[in-house]
mmCIF entry with sequence, helices, sheets and N, C-alpha, C, O atoms, coordinates in Angstrom:
data_MODEL
# 
_entry.id   MODEL 
# 
_entity.id                         1 
_entity.type                       polymer 
_entity.pdbx_number_of_molecules   1 
# 
_entity_poly.entity_id                      1 
_entity_poly.type                           'polypeptide(L)' 
_entity_poly.nstd_linkage                   no 
_entity_poly.nstd_monomer                   no 
_entity_poly.pdbx_seq_one_letter_code       MPNGRCRMHGGKSSGPTKGSKNALKHGMRTAEHIEFRRSLNDLLRKSRALVEETLA 
_entity_poly.pdbx_seq_one_letter_code_can   MPNGRCRMHGGKSSGPTKGSKNALKHGMRTAEHIEFRRSLNDLLRKSRALVEETLA 
_entity_poly.pdbx_strand_id                 A 
# 
loop_
_entity_poly_seq.entity_id 
_entity_poly_seq.num 
_entity_poly_seq.mon_id 
_entity_poly_seq.hetero 
1 1  MET n 
1 2  PRO n 
1 3  ASN n 
1 4  GLY n 
1 5  ARG n 
1 6  CYS n 
1 7  ARG n 
1 8  MET n 
1 9  HIS n 
1 10 GLY n 
1 11 GLY n 
1 12 LYS n 
1 13 SER n 
1 14 SER n 
1 15 GLY n 
1 16 PRO n 
1 17 THR n 
1 18 LYS n 
1 19 GLY n 
1 20 SER n 
1 21 LYS n 
1 22 ASN n 
1 23 ALA n 
1 24 LEU n 
1 25 LYS n 
1 26 HIS n 
1 27 GLY n 
1 28 MET n 
1 29 ARG n 
1 30 THR n 
1 31 ALA n 
1 32 GLU n 
1 33 HIS n 
1 34 ILE n 
1 35 GLU n 
1 36 PHE n 
1 37 ARG n 
1 38 ARG n 
1 39 SER n 
1 40 LEU n 
1 41 ASN n 
1 42 ASP n 
1 43 LEU n 
1 44 LEU n 
1 45 ARG n 
1 46 LYS n 
1 47 SER n 
1 48 ARG n 
1 49 ALA n 
1 50 LEU n 
1 51 VAL n 
1 52 GLU n 
1 53 GLU n 
1 54 THR n 
1 55 LEU n 
1 56 ALA n 
# 
_struct_asym.id          A 
_struct_asym.entity_id   1 
# 
_struct_conf.conf_type_id            HELX_P 
_struct_conf.id                      HELX_P1 
_struct_conf.pdbx_PDB_helix_id       AA1 
_struct_conf.beg_label_comp_id       ALA 
_struct_conf.beg_label_asym_id       A 
_struct_conf.beg_label_seq_id        31 
_struct_conf.pdbx_beg_PDB_ins_code   ? 
_struct_conf.end_label_comp_id       LEU 
_struct_conf.end_label_asym_id       A 
_struct_conf.end_label_seq_id        55 
_struct_conf.pdbx_end_PDB_ins_code   ? 
_struct_conf.beg_auth_comp_id        ALA 
_struct_conf.beg_auth_asym_id        A 
_struct_conf.beg_auth_seq_id         31 
_struct_conf.end_auth_comp_id        LEU 
_struct_conf.end_auth_asym_id        A 
_struct_conf.end_auth_seq_id         55 
_struct_conf.pdbx_PDB_helix_class    1 
_struct_conf.details                 ? 
_struct_conf.pdbx_PDB_helix_length   25 
# 
_struct_conf_type.id          HELX_P 
_struct_conf_type.criteria    ? 
_struct_conf_type.reference   ? 
# 
loop_
_atom_site.group_PDB 
_atom_site.id 
_atom_site.type_symbol 
_atom_site.label_atom_id 
_atom_site.label_alt_id 
_atom_site.label_comp_id 
_atom_site.label_asym_id 
_atom_site.label_entity_id 
_atom_site.label_seq_id 
_atom_site.pdbx_PDB_ins_code 
_atom_site.Cartn_x 
_atom_site.Cartn_y 
_atom_site.Cartn_z 
_atom_site.occupancy 
_atom_site.B_iso_or_equiv 
_atom_site.pdbx_formal_charge 
_atom_site.auth_seq_id 
_atom_site.auth_comp_id 
_atom_site.auth_asym_id 
_atom_site.auth_atom_id 
_atom_site.pdbx_PDB_model_num 
ATOM 1   N N  . MET A 1 1  ? 0.786   -1.085  0.047  1.00 0.00 ? 1  MET A N  1 
ATOM 2   C CA . MET A 1 1  ? 0.053   -0.084  0.041  1.00 0.00 ? 1  MET A CA 1 
ATOM 3   C C  . MET A 1 1  ? 0.865   1.157   -0.043 1.00 0.00 ? 1  MET A C  1 
ATOM 4   O O  . MET A 1 1  ? 2.025   1.092   0.362  1.00 0.00 ? 1  MET A O  1 
ATOM 5   N N  . PRO A 1 2  ? 0.425   2.249   -0.501 1.00 0.00 ? 2  PRO A N  1 
ATOM 6   C CA . PRO A 1 2  ? 1.155   3.509   -0.650 1.00 0.00 ? 2  PRO A CA 1 
ATOM 7   C C  . PRO A 1 2  ? 1.560   4.046   0.765  1.00 0.00 ? 2  PRO A C  1 
ATOM 8   O O  . PRO A 1 2  ? 2.642   4.623   0.864  1.00 0.00 ? 2  PRO A O  1 
ATOM 9   N N  . ASN A 1 3  ? 0.755   3.892   1.874  1.00 0.00 ? 3  ASN A N  1 
ATOM 10  C CA . ASN A 1 3  ? 1.107   4.394   3.039  1.00 0.00 ? 3  ASN A CA 1 
ATOM 11  C C  . ASN A 1 3  ? 1.972   3.510   3.833  1.00 0.00 ? 3  ASN A C  1 
ATOM 12  O O  . ASN A 1 3  ? 2.267   3.867   4.973  1.00 0.00 ? 3  ASN A O  1 
ATOM 13  N N  . GLY A 1 4  ? 2.392   2.451   3.388  1.00 0.00 ? 4  GLY A N  1 
ATOM 14  C CA . GLY A 1 4  ? 3.339   1.550   3.952  1.00 0.00 ? 4  GLY A CA 1 
ATOM 15  C C  . GLY A 1 4  ? 2.765   0.543   4.990  1.00 0.00 ? 4  GLY A C  1 
ATOM 16  O O  . GLY A 1 4  ? 3.480   -0.188  5.676  1.00 0.00 ? 4  GLY A O  1 
ATOM 17  N N  . ARG A 1 5  ? 1.411   0.573   5.041  1.00 0.00 ? 5  ARG A N  1 
ATOM 18  C CA . ARG A 1 5  ? 0.804   -0.371  6.023  1.00 0.00 ? 5  ARG A CA 1 
ATOM 19  C C  . ARG A 1 5  ? 0.119   -1.586  5.137  1.00 0.00 ? 5  ARG A C  1 
ATOM 20  O O  . ARG A 1 5  ? -0.143  -1.526  3.936  1.00 0.00 ? 5  ARG A O  1 
ATOM 21  N N  . CYS A 1 6  ? -0.084  -2.595  5.940  1.00 0.00 ? 6  CYS A N  1 
ATOM 22  C CA . CYS A 1 6  ? -0.644  -3.769  5.214  1.00 0.00 ? 6  CYS A CA 1 
ATOM 23  C C  . CYS A 1 6  ? -2.245  -3.395  4.839  1.00 0.00 ? 6  CYS A C  1 
ATOM 24  O O  . CYS A 1 6  ? -2.969  -2.800  5.638  1.00 0.00 ? 6  CYS A O  1 
ATOM 25  N N  . ARG A 1 7  ? -2.583  -3.729  3.818  1.00 0.00 ? 7  ARG A N  1 
ATOM 26  C CA . ARG A 1 7  ? -4.044  -3.482  3.409  1.00 0.00 ? 7  ARG A CA 1 
ATOM 27  C C  . ARG A 1 7  ? -5.033  -4.326  4.248  1.00 0.00 ? 7  ARG A C  1 
ATOM 28  O O  . ARG A 1 7  ? -6.137  -3.887  4.572  1.00 0.00 ? 7  ARG A O  1 
ATOM 29  N N  . MET A 1 8  ? -4.575  -5.586  4.592  1.00 0.00 ? 8  MET A N  1 
ATOM 30  C CA . MET A 1 8  ? -5.610  -6.437  5.354  1.00 0.00 ? 8  MET A CA 1 
ATOM 31  C C  . MET A 1 8  ? -5.345  -6.279  6.835  1.00 0.00 ? 8  MET A C  1 
ATOM 32  O O  . MET A 1 8  ? -6.285  -6.524  7.591  1.00 0.00 ? 8  MET A O  1 
ATOM 33  N N  . HIS A 1 9  ? -4.242  -5.921  7.324  1.00 0.00 ? 9  HIS A N  1 
ATOM 34  C CA . HIS A 1 9  ? -4.002  -5.953  8.851  1.00 0.00 ? 9  HIS A CA 1 
ATOM 35  C C  . HIS A 1 9  ? -3.631  -4.626  9.369  1.00 0.00 ? 9  HIS A C  1 
ATOM 36  O O  . HIS A 1 9  ? -3.629  -4.470  10.590 1.00 0.00 ? 9  HIS A O  1 
ATOM 37  N N  . GLY A 1 10 ? -3.318  -3.658  8.597  1.00 0.00 ? 10 GLY A N  1 
ATOM 38  C CA . GLY A 1 10 ? -2.958  -2.308  9.088  1.00 0.00 ? 10 GLY A CA 1 
ATOM 39  C C  . GLY A 1 10 ? -1.499  -2.214  9.531  1.00 0.00 ? 10 GLY A C  1 
ATOM 40  O O  . GLY A 1 10 ? -1.179  -1.133  10.025 1.00 0.00 ? 10 GLY A O  1 
ATOM 41  N N  . GLY A 1 11 ? -0.604  -3.112  9.445  1.00 0.00 ? 11 GLY A N  1 
ATOM 42  C CA . GLY A 1 11 ? 0.730   -3.095  9.778  1.00 0.00 ? 11 GLY A CA 1 
ATOM 43  C C  . GLY A 1 11 ? 1.000   -3.486  11.211 1.00 0.00 ? 11 GLY A C  1 
ATOM 44  O O  . GLY A 1 11 ? 0.196   -4.209  11.799 1.00 0.00 ? 11 GLY A O  1 
ATOM 45  N N  . LYS A 1 12 ? 2.037   -3.066  11.770 1.00 0.00 ? 12 LYS A N  1 
ATOM 46  C CA . LYS A 1 12 ? 2.465   -3.495  13.178 1.00 0.00 ? 12 LYS A CA 1 
ATOM 47  C C  . LYS A 1 12 ? 1.499   -2.788  14.093 1.00 0.00 ? 12 LYS A C  1 
ATOM 48  O O  . LYS A 1 12 ? 1.148   -1.624  13.901 1.00 0.00 ? 12 LYS A O  1 
ATOM 49  N N  . SER A 1 13 ? 1.077   -3.542  15.105 1.00 0.00 ? 13 SER A N  1 
ATOM 50  C CA . SER A 1 13 ? 0.304   -3.100  16.128 1.00 0.00 ? 13 SER A CA 1 
ATOM 51  C C  . SER A 1 13 ? 1.062   -2.646  17.327 1.00 0.00 ? 13 SER A C  1 
ATOM 52  O O  . SER A 1 13 ? 1.924   -3.389  17.796 1.00 0.00 ? 13 SER A O  1 
ATOM 53  N N  . SER A 1 14 ? 0.816   -1.516  17.847 1.00 0.00 ? 14 SER A N  1 
ATOM 54  C CA . SER A 1 14 ? 1.474   -0.984  19.080 1.00 0.00 ? 14 SER A CA 1 
ATOM 55  C C  . SER A 1 14 ? 0.956   -1.590  20.283 1.00 0.00 ? 14 SER A C  1 
ATOM 56  O O  . SER A 1 14 ? 1.383   -1.167  21.357 1.00 0.00 ? 14 SER A O  1 
ATOM 57  N N  . GLY A 1 15 ? 0.095   -2.525  20.267 1.00 0.00 ? 15 GLY A N  1 
ATOM 58  C CA . GLY A 1 15 ? -0.540  -3.153  21.352 1.00 0.00 ? 15 GLY A CA 1 
ATOM 59  C C  . GLY A 1 15 ? -1.914  -2.523  21.864 1.00 0.00 ? 15 GLY A C  1 
ATOM 60  O O  . GLY A 1 15 ? -2.377  -1.511  21.337 1.00 0.00 ? 15 GLY A O  1 
ATOM 61  N N  . PRO A 1 16 ? -2.505  -3.148  22.868 1.00 0.00 ? 16 PRO A N  1 
ATOM 62  C CA . PRO A 1 16 ? -3.758  -2.492  23.348 1.00 0.00 ? 16 PRO A CA 1 
ATOM 63  C C  . PRO A 1 16 ? -3.557  -1.265  24.151 1.00 0.00 ? 16 PRO A C  1 
ATOM 64  O O  . PRO A 1 16 ? -2.512  -1.047  24.764 1.00 0.00 ? 16 PRO A O  1 
ATOM 65  N N  . THR A 1 17 ? -4.569  -0.472  24.136 1.00 0.00 ? 17 THR A N  1 
ATOM 66  C CA . THR A 1 17 ? -4.460  0.750   24.902 1.00 0.00 ? 17 THR A CA 1 
ATOM 67  C C  . THR A 1 17 ? -4.435  0.561   26.317 1.00 0.00 ? 17 THR A C  1 
ATOM 68  O O  . THR A 1 17 ? -4.821  -0.519  26.766 1.00 0.00 ? 17 THR A O  1 
ATOM 69  N N  . LYS A 1 18 ? -4.004  1.530   27.138 1.00 0.00 ? 18 LYS A N  1 
ATOM 70  C CA . LYS A 1 18 ? -3.979  1.347   28.639 1.00 0.00 ? 18 LYS A CA 1 
ATOM 71  C C  . LYS A 1 18 ? -5.295  1.149   29.096 1.00 0.00 ? 18 LYS A C  1 
ATOM 72  O O  . LYS A 1 18 ? -6.209  1.859   28.675 1.00 0.00 ? 18 LYS A O  1 
ATOM 73  N N  . GLY A 1 19 ? -5.503  0.128   30.030 1.00 0.00 ? 19 GLY A N  1 
ATOM 74  C CA . GLY A 1 19 ? -6.743  0.053   30.589 1.00 0.00 ? 19 GLY A CA 1 
ATOM 75  C C  . GLY A 1 19 ? -7.738  -0.754  29.715 1.00 0.00 ? 19 GLY A C  1 
ATOM 76  O O  . GLY A 1 19 ? -8.913  -0.800  30.080 1.00 0.00 ? 19 GLY A O  1 
ATOM 77  N N  . SER A 1 20 ? -7.379  -1.340  28.681 1.00 0.00 ? 20 SER A N  1 
ATOM 78  C CA . SER A 1 20 ? -8.158  -2.009  27.743 1.00 0.00 ? 20 SER A CA 1 
ATOM 79  C C  . SER A 1 20 ? -8.666  -3.424  28.360 1.00 0.00 ? 20 SER A C  1 
ATOM 80  O O  . SER A 1 20 ? -7.807  -4.231  28.713 1.00 0.00 ? 20 SER A O  1 
ATOM 81  N N  . LYS A 1 21 ? -9.779  -3.681  28.470 1.00 0.00 ? 21 LYS A N  1 
ATOM 82  C CA . LYS A 1 21 ? -10.230 -4.985  29.103 1.00 0.00 ? 21 LYS A CA 1 
ATOM 83  C C  . LYS A 1 21 ? -10.166 -6.106  27.986 1.00 0.00 ? 21 LYS A C  1 
ATOM 84  O O  . LYS A 1 21 ? -10.299 -7.294  28.279 1.00 0.00 ? 21 LYS A O  1 
ATOM 85  N N  . ASN A 1 22 ? -9.973  -5.703  26.799 1.00 0.00 ? 22 ASN A N  1 
ATOM 86  C CA . ASN A 1 22 ? -9.847  -6.676  25.660 1.00 0.00 ? 22 ASN A CA 1 
ATOM 87  C C  . ASN A 1 22 ? -8.493  -7.447  25.822 1.00 0.00 ? 22 ASN A C  1 
ATOM 88  O O  . ASN A 1 22 ? -8.385  -8.611  25.437 1.00 0.00 ? 22 ASN A O  1 
ATOM 89  N N  . ALA A 1 23 ? -7.536  -6.806  26.364 1.00 0.00 ? 23 ALA A N  1 
ATOM 90  C CA . ALA A 1 23 ? -6.179  -7.356  26.402 1.00 0.00 ? 23 ALA A CA 1 
ATOM 91  C C  . ALA A 1 23 ? -6.026  -8.360  27.476 1.00 0.00 ? 23 ALA A C  1 
ATOM 92  O O  . ALA A 1 23 ? -5.071  -9.137  27.466 1.00 0.00 ? 23 ALA A O  1 
ATOM 93  N N  . LEU A 1 24 ? -6.953  -8.374  28.426 1.00 0.00 ? 24 LEU A N  1 
ATOM 94  C CA . LEU A 1 24 ? -6.922  -9.268  29.594 1.00 0.00 ? 24 LEU A CA 1 
ATOM 95  C C  . LEU A 1 24 ? -7.933  -10.505 29.253 1.00 0.00 ? 24 LEU A C  1 
ATOM 96  O O  . LEU A 1 24 ? -9.158  -10.420 29.344 1.00 0.00 ? 24 LEU A O  1 
ATOM 97  N N  . LYS A 1 25 ? -7.315  -11.506 28.903 1.00 0.00 ? 25 LYS A N  1 
ATOM 98  C CA . LYS A 1 25 ? -8.218  -12.850 28.644 1.00 0.00 ? 25 LYS A CA 1 
ATOM 99  C C  . LYS A 1 25 ? -8.471  -13.603 29.799 1.00 0.00 ? 25 LYS A C  1 
ATOM 100 O O  . LYS A 1 25 ? -9.614  -13.969 30.077 1.00 0.00 ? 25 LYS A O  1 
ATOM 101 N N  . HIS A 1 26 ? -7.386  -13.893 30.572 1.00 0.00 ? 26 HIS A N  1 
ATOM 102 C CA . HIS A 1 26 ? -7.549  -14.812 31.657 1.00 0.00 ? 26 HIS A CA 1 
ATOM 103 C C  . HIS A 1 26 ? -6.868  -14.399 32.920 1.00 0.00 ? 26 HIS A C  1 
ATOM 104 O O  . HIS A 1 26 ? -7.100  -14.997 33.970 1.00 0.00 ? 26 HIS A O  1 
ATOM 105 N N  . GLY A 1 27 ? -5.997  -13.352 32.850 1.00 0.00 ? 27 GLY A N  1 
ATOM 106 C CA . GLY A 1 27 ? -5.337  -12.813 33.986 1.00 0.00 ? 27 GLY A CA 1 
ATOM 107 C C  . GLY A 1 27 ? -4.140  -13.652 34.513 1.00 0.00 ? 27 GLY A C  1 
ATOM 108 O O  . GLY A 1 27 ? -3.713  -13.507 35.658 1.00 0.00 ? 27 GLY A O  1 
ATOM 109 N N  . MET A 1 28 ? -3.638  -14.504 33.654 1.00 0.00 ? 28 MET A N  1 
ATOM 110 C CA . MET A 1 28 ? -2.496  -15.254 34.038 1.00 0.00 ? 28 MET A CA 1 
ATOM 111 C C  . MET A 1 28 ? -1.290  -14.484 34.001 1.00 0.00 ? 28 MET A C  1 
ATOM 112 O O  . MET A 1 28 ? -0.312  -14.893 34.626 1.00 0.00 ? 28 MET A O  1 
ATOM 113 N N  . ARG A 1 29 ? -1.236  -13.352 33.303 1.00 0.00 ? 29 ARG A N  1 
ATOM 114 C CA . ARG A 1 29 ? 0.027   -12.511 33.141 1.00 0.00 ? 29 ARG A CA 1 
ATOM 115 C C  . ARG A 1 29 ? -0.115  -11.099 33.961 1.00 0.00 ? 29 ARG A C  1 
ATOM 116 O O  . ARG A 1 29 ? 0.686   -10.189 33.747 1.00 0.00 ? 29 ARG A O  1 
ATOM 117 N N  . THR A 1 30 ? -1.018  -10.986 34.769 1.00 0.00 ? 30 THR A N  1 
ATOM 118 C CA . THR A 1 30 ? -1.211  -9.709  35.418 1.00 0.00 ? 30 THR A CA 1 
ATOM 119 C C  . THR A 1 30 ? -0.037  -9.698  36.517 1.00 0.00 ? 30 THR A C  1 
ATOM 120 O O  . THR A 1 30 ? 0.557   -10.722 36.856 1.00 0.00 ? 30 THR A O  1 
ATOM 121 N N  . ALA A 1 31 ? 0.199   -8.540  36.982 1.00 0.00 ? 31 ALA A N  1 
ATOM 122 C CA . ALA A 1 31 ? 1.360   -8.313  38.078 1.00 0.00 ? 31 ALA A CA 1 
ATOM 123 C C  . ALA A 1 31 ? 0.897   -9.113  39.208 1.00 0.00 ? 31 ALA A C  1 
ATOM 124 O O  . ALA A 1 31 ? 1.716   -9.876  39.723 1.00 0.00 ? 31 ALA A O  1 
ATOM 125 N N  . GLU A 1 32 ? -0.369  -9.053  39.704 1.00 0.00 ? 32 GLU A N  1 
ATOM 126 C CA . GLU A 1 32 ? -0.758  -9.669  40.872 1.00 0.00 ? 32 GLU A CA 1 
ATOM 127 C C  . GLU A 1 32 ? -0.522  -11.241 40.781 1.00 0.00 ? 32 GLU A C  1 
ATOM 128 O O  . GLU A 1 32 ? -0.027  -11.853 41.726 1.00 0.00 ? 32 GLU A O  1 
ATOM 129 N N  . HIS A 1 33 ? -0.879  -11.827 39.664 1.00 0.00 ? 33 HIS A N  1 
ATOM 130 C CA . HIS A 1 33 ? -0.769  -13.201 39.439 1.00 0.00 ? 33 HIS A CA 1 
ATOM 131 C C  . HIS A 1 33 ? 0.657   -13.653 39.504 1.00 0.00 ? 33 HIS A C  1 
ATOM 132 O O  . HIS A 1 33 ? 1.028   -14.642 40.136 1.00 0.00 ? 33 HIS A O  1 
ATOM 133 N N  . ILE A 1 34 ? 1.442   -12.847 38.796 1.00 0.00 ? 34 ILE A N  1 
ATOM 134 C CA . ILE A 1 34 ? 2.926   -13.250 38.686 1.00 0.00 ? 34 ILE A CA 1 
ATOM 135 C C  . ILE A 1 34 ? 3.581   -13.029 40.105 1.00 0.00 ? 34 ILE A C  1 
ATOM 136 O O  . ILE A 1 34 ? 4.485   -13.790 40.450 1.00 0.00 ? 34 ILE A O  1 
ATOM 137 N N  . GLU A 1 35 ? 3.191   -12.098 40.871 1.00 0.00 ? 35 GLU A N  1 
ATOM 138 C CA . GLU A 1 35 ? 3.750   -12.016 42.215 1.00 0.00 ? 35 GLU A CA 1 
ATOM 139 C C  . GLU A 1 35 ? 3.239   -13.223 43.072 1.00 0.00 ? 35 GLU A C  1 
ATOM 140 O O  . GLU A 1 35 ? 4.014   -13.755 43.867 1.00 0.00 ? 35 GLU A O  1 
ATOM 141 N N  . PHE A 1 36 ? 1.932   -13.675 42.927 1.00 0.00 ? 36 PHE A N  1 
ATOM 142 C CA . PHE A 1 36 ? 1.424   -14.751 43.624 1.00 0.00 ? 36 PHE A CA 1 
ATOM 143 C C  . PHE A 1 36 ? 2.234   -16.087 43.315 1.00 0.00 ? 36 PHE A C  1 
ATOM 144 O O  . PHE A 1 36 ? 2.586   -16.886 44.183 1.00 0.00 ? 36 PHE A O  1 
ATOM 145 N N  . ARG A 1 37 ? 2.483   -16.214 41.927 1.00 0.00 ? 37 ARG A N  1 
ATOM 146 C CA . ARG A 1 37 ? 3.200   -17.511 41.694 1.00 0.00 ? 37 ARG A CA 1 
ATOM 147 C C  . ARG A 1 37 ? 4.612   -17.334 42.219 1.00 0.00 ? 37 ARG A C  1 
ATOM 148 O O  . ARG A 1 37 ? 5.175   -18.352 42.622 1.00 0.00 ? 37 ARG A O  1 
ATOM 149 N N  . ARG A 1 38 ? 5.215   -16.259 42.264 1.00 0.00 ? 38 ARG A N  1 
ATOM 150 C CA . ARG A 1 38 ? 6.588   -16.154 42.796 1.00 0.00 ? 38 ARG A CA 1 
ATOM 151 C C  . ARG A 1 38 ? 6.538   -16.539 44.304 1.00 0.00 ? 38 ARG A C  1 
ATOM 152 O O  . ARG A 1 38 ? 7.312   -17.367 44.785 1.00 0.00 ? 38 ARG A O  1 
ATOM 153 N N  . SER A 1 39 ? 5.632   -15.923 44.984 1.00 0.00 ? 39 SER A N  1 
ATOM 154 C CA . SER A 1 39 ? 5.521   -16.197 46.384 1.00 0.00 ? 39 SER A CA 1 
ATOM 155 C C  . SER A 1 39 ? 5.231   -17.627 46.746 1.00 0.00 ? 39 SER A C  1 
ATOM 156 O O  . SER A 1 39 ? 5.718   -18.167 47.740 1.00 0.00 ? 39 SER A O  1 
ATOM 157 N N  . LEU A 1 40 ? 4.390   -18.237 45.870 1.00 0.00 ? 40 LEU A N  1 
ATOM 158 C CA . LEU A 1 40 ? 3.945   -19.734 46.052 1.00 0.00 ? 40 LEU A CA 1 
ATOM 159 C C  . LEU A 1 40 ? 5.159   -20.499 45.769 1.00 0.00 ? 40 LEU A C  1 
ATOM 160 O O  . LEU A 1 40 ? 5.402   -21.441 46.523 1.00 0.00 ? 40 LEU A O  1 
ATOM 161 N N  . ASN A 1 41 ? 5.997   -20.238 44.765 1.00 0.00 ? 41 ASN A N  1 
ATOM 162 C CA . ASN A 1 41 ? 7.223   -21.021 44.421 1.00 0.00 ? 41 ASN A CA 1 
ATOM 163 C C  . ASN A 1 41 ? 8.172   -20.900 45.577 1.00 0.00 ? 41 ASN A C  1 
ATOM 164 O O  . ASN A 1 41 ? 8.790   -21.889 45.972 1.00 0.00 ? 41 ASN A O  1 
ATOM 165 N N  . ASP A 1 42 ? 8.313   -19.662 46.158 1.00 0.00 ? 42 ASP A N  1 
ATOM 166 C CA . ASP A 1 42 ? 9.339   -19.486 47.196 1.00 0.00 ? 42 ASP A CA 1 
ATOM 167 C C  . ASP A 1 42 ? 8.855   -20.328 48.387 1.00 0.00 ? 42 ASP A C  1 
ATOM 168 O O  . ASP A 1 42 ? 9.677   -21.018 48.989 1.00 0.00 ? 42 ASP A O  1 
ATOM 169 N N  . LEU A 1 43 ? 7.615   -20.311 48.745 1.00 0.00 ? 43 LEU A N  1 
ATOM 170 C CA . LEU A 1 43 ? 6.943   -21.104 49.738 1.00 0.00 ? 43 LEU A CA 1 
ATOM 171 C C  . LEU A 1 43 ? 7.237   -22.704 49.638 1.00 0.00 ? 43 LEU A C  1 
ATOM 172 O O  . LEU A 1 43 ? 7.597   -23.395 50.591 1.00 0.00 ? 43 LEU A O  1 
ATOM 173 N N  . LEU A 1 44 ? 7.031   -23.137 48.386 1.00 0.00 ? 44 LEU A N  1 
ATOM 174 C CA . LEU A 1 44 ? 7.361   -24.477 48.147 1.00 0.00 ? 44 LEU A CA 1 
ATOM 175 C C  . LEU A 1 44 ? 8.729   -24.906 48.275 1.00 0.00 ? 44 LEU A C  1 
ATOM 176 O O  . LEU A 1 44 ? 9.043   -25.986 48.774 1.00 0.00 ? 44 LEU A O  1 
ATOM 177 N N  . ARG A 1 45 ? 9.728   -23.868 47.721 1.00 0.00 ? 45 ARG A N  1 
ATOM 178 C CA . ARG A 1 45 ? 11.182  -24.238 47.958 1.00 0.00 ? 45 ARG A CA 1 
ATOM 179 C C  . ARG A 1 45 ? 11.526  -24.267 49.449 1.00 0.00 ? 45 ARG A C  1 
ATOM 180 O O  . ARG A 1 45 ? 12.388  -25.033 49.880 1.00 0.00 ? 45 ARG A O  1 
ATOM 181 N N  . LYS A 1 46 ? 10.880  -23.471 50.188 1.00 0.00 ? 46 LYS A N  1 
ATOM 182 C CA . LYS A 1 46 ? 11.286  -23.503 51.580 1.00 0.00 ? 46 LYS A CA 1 
ATOM 183 C C  . LYS A 1 46 ? 10.770  -24.651 52.360 1.00 0.00 ? 46 LYS A C  1 
ATOM 184 O O  . LYS A 1 46 ? 11.362  -25.108 53.338 1.00 0.00 ? 46 LYS A O  1 
ATOM 185 N N  . SER A 1 47 ? 9.536   -25.149 51.851 1.00 0.00 ? 47 SER A N  1 
ATOM 186 C CA . SER A 1 47 ? 8.916   -26.383 52.483 1.00 0.00 ? 47 SER A CA 1 
ATOM 187 C C  . SER A 1 47 ? 9.687   -27.575 52.117 1.00 0.00 ? 47 SER A C  1 
ATOM 188 O O  . SER A 1 47 ? 9.888   -28.455 52.954 1.00 0.00 ? 47 SER A O  1 
ATOM 189 N N  . ARG A 1 48 ? 10.148  -27.662 50.870 1.00 0.00 ? 48 ARG A N  1 
ATOM 190 C CA . ARG A 1 48 ? 11.084  -28.892 50.496 1.00 0.00 ? 48 ARG A CA 1 
ATOM 191 C C  . ARG A 1 48 ? 12.332  -28.831 51.330 1.00 0.00 ? 48 ARG A C  1 
ATOM 192 O O  . ARG A 1 48 ? 12.724  -29.860 51.881 1.00 0.00 ? 48 ARG A O  1 
ATOM 193 N N  . ALA A 1 49 ? 12.983  -27.698 51.461 1.00 0.00 ? 49 ALA A N  1 
ATOM 194 C CA . ALA A 1 49 ? 14.150  -27.608 52.265 1.00 0.00 ? 49 ALA A CA 1 
ATOM 195 C C  . ALA A 1 49 ? 13.881  -27.911 53.627 1.00 0.00 ? 49 ALA A C  1 
ATOM 196 O O  . ALA A 1 49 ? 14.766  -28.539 54.209 1.00 0.00 ? 49 ALA A O  1 
ATOM 197 N N  . LEU A 1 50 ? 12.841  -27.602 54.281 1.00 0.00 ? 50 LEU A N  1 
ATOM 198 C CA . LEU A 1 50 ? 12.548  -27.992 55.668 1.00 0.00 ? 50 LEU A CA 1 
ATOM 199 C C  . LEU A 1 50 ? 12.314  -29.592 55.770 1.00 0.00 ? 50 LEU A C  1 
ATOM 200 O O  . LEU A 1 50 ? 12.786  -30.247 56.699 1.00 0.00 ? 50 LEU A O  1 
ATOM 201 N N  . VAL A 1 51 ? 11.579  -30.132 54.777 1.00 0.00 ? 51 VAL A N  1 
ATOM 202 C CA . VAL A 1 51 ? 11.312  -31.611 54.752 1.00 0.00 ? 51 VAL A CA 1 
ATOM 203 C C  . VAL A 1 51 ? 12.689  -32.409 54.639 1.00 0.00 ? 51 VAL A C  1 
ATOM 204 O O  . VAL A 1 51 ? 12.931  -33.427 55.288 1.00 0.00 ? 51 VAL A O  1 
ATOM 205 N N  . GLU A 1 52 ? 13.539  -31.823 53.748 1.00 0.00 ? 52 GLU A N  1 
ATOM 206 C CA . GLU A 1 52 ? 14.877  -32.427 53.591 1.00 0.00 ? 52 GLU A CA 1 
ATOM 207 C C  . GLU A 1 52 ? 15.646  -32.406 54.940 1.00 0.00 ? 52 GLU A C  1 
ATOM 208 O O  . GLU A 1 52 ? 16.210  -33.408 55.381 1.00 0.00 ? 52 GLU A O  1 
ATOM 209 N N  . GLU A 1 53 ? 15.633  -31.199 55.567 1.00 0.00 ? 53 GLU A N  1 
ATOM 210 C CA . GLU A 1 53 ? 16.333  -31.079 56.855 1.00 0.00 ? 53 GLU A CA 1 
ATOM 211 C C  . GLU A 1 53 ? 15.819  -31.913 57.869 1.00 0.00 ? 53 GLU A C  1 
ATOM 212 O O  . GLU A 1 53 ? 16.586  -32.438 58.677 1.00 0.00 ? 53 GLU A O  1 
ATOM 213 N N  . THR A 1 54 ? 14.555  -32.095 57.913 1.00 0.00 ? 54 THR A N  1 
ATOM 214 C CA . THR A 1 54 ? 13.946  -32.917 58.938 1.00 0.00 ? 54 THR A CA 1 
ATOM 215 C C  . THR A 1 54 ? 14.219  -34.250 58.767 1.00 0.00 ? 54 THR A C  1 
ATOM 216 O O  . THR A 1 54 ? 14.445  -34.928 59.769 1.00 0.00 ? 54 THR A O  1 
ATOM 217 N N  . LEU A 1 55 ? 14.243  -34.860 57.422 1.00 0.00 ? 55 LEU A N  1 
ATOM 218 C CA . LEU A 1 55 ? 14.507  -36.187 57.170 1.00 0.00 ? 55 LEU A CA 1 
ATOM 219 C C  . LEU A 1 55 ? 15.946  -36.563 57.377 1.00 0.00 ? 55 LEU A C  1 
ATOM 220 O O  . LEU A 1 55 ? 16.266  -37.666 57.821 1.00 0.00 ? 55 LEU A O  1 
ATOM 221 N N  . ALA A 1 56 ? 16.757  -35.685 57.069 1.00 0.00 ? 56 ALA A N  1 
ATOM 222 C CA . ALA A 1 56 ? 18.357  -36.002 56.990 1.00 0.00 ? 56 ALA A CA 1 
ATOM 223 C C  . ALA A 1 56 ? 18.873  -36.049 58.438 1.00 0.00 ? 56 ALA A C  1 
ATOM 224 O O  . ALA A 1 56 ? 20.062  -36.274 58.663 1.00 0.00 ? 56 ALA A O  1 
# 
């Protein structure tokens, strides 16, 4: 196209606008969920270490 954009898709996307609910499908990548996973993994790591320490 003369304007340098794809006729079918409009070229590169800059991503969703701030606050767009269309960008949030399941919440698995939200900051809150990422922090939750990190804290859960840390708790599991500490629990495994405690079990190993107790059994040894």
